[in-house]
C-alpha angles and dihedrals in degrees: 000000000000090000091052092049090049089053093045092051092047089050094053090048090054090048090051092046092049091238091138115083113264110255093016115149117248109239124225090253091052091047090052092049091048090053089049090054091047089058094044091049095043093240111159107235096182112131092352121129116230095254091056090043091055091054093046091048091047091052094048092047091051090049096050092041092057090044089050094052091047091050090050093051093049091046092055094041090058092044090051089047089056096251106119091160090059089044089054093047088053090052093048093045089054093046091048093052104036117085094200121100088196096054093040089052089057091055092043090057096059 
């Protein structure tokens, strides 16, 4: 499953960066990966066409990526300041709020 998530997050990054040719058709595998991301990021895919879903997933991924980076910065700032308990509170607060197993895994690995 981790390898599928890695592929899915790489794919949405490519969509966001415009690395996929304009007007290219989304393959069945890409569609499956986008839906996997929608589940991980808690993006409602009901009654949403694939093009819209890609945009919603991309937005959610950007949001949680930024939140993850900010939480990592705060985590390390507390650790460097000699406050490991506050660092752990920061980590747990993020994990409690973020719907993504992928992004929570990043914070859990610190």
